[in-house]
Phi, psi and omega in degrees: 000315182297325182284344181264002181292144181229161175301134181099344178294142175264133186222167172236135179276169178300334180269004175090014178272130178262143178190180181241135181292121182265326181191165174208161183212126182027263183259011184238142175241150171250110188254120178276116181254352170199178185306319185245019184230118176236128179248148179262122182225164175287142177301328180293346180279356180278123180272318182197156173273138182262128176234129183266149176291150177292328182264033185307322184280349182261109180293142177277136177275131178272137178268133177272134175290144181300331182270003182292135177235138178290120182294343180266353182289144177281149177299152181302138177087350179261154180245152178291127183271001181284000000 
């Protein structure tokens, strides 16, 4: 995976920092973490390449199981004392 990284790839470092590869040199990457901030890190510090889903903007609807109960719901017949 590390040998296949290219300029423009979005990655996450081992410490959880997200950024985009701005440039690289042998064992070093220049990672853009904001518009005006580029940090120099070891290529070995990359944990994974980030790939986004095509339907990122469309929220998935969660299906409720018929047996699902709201943990905050009051038992039947009781009233809220607040």
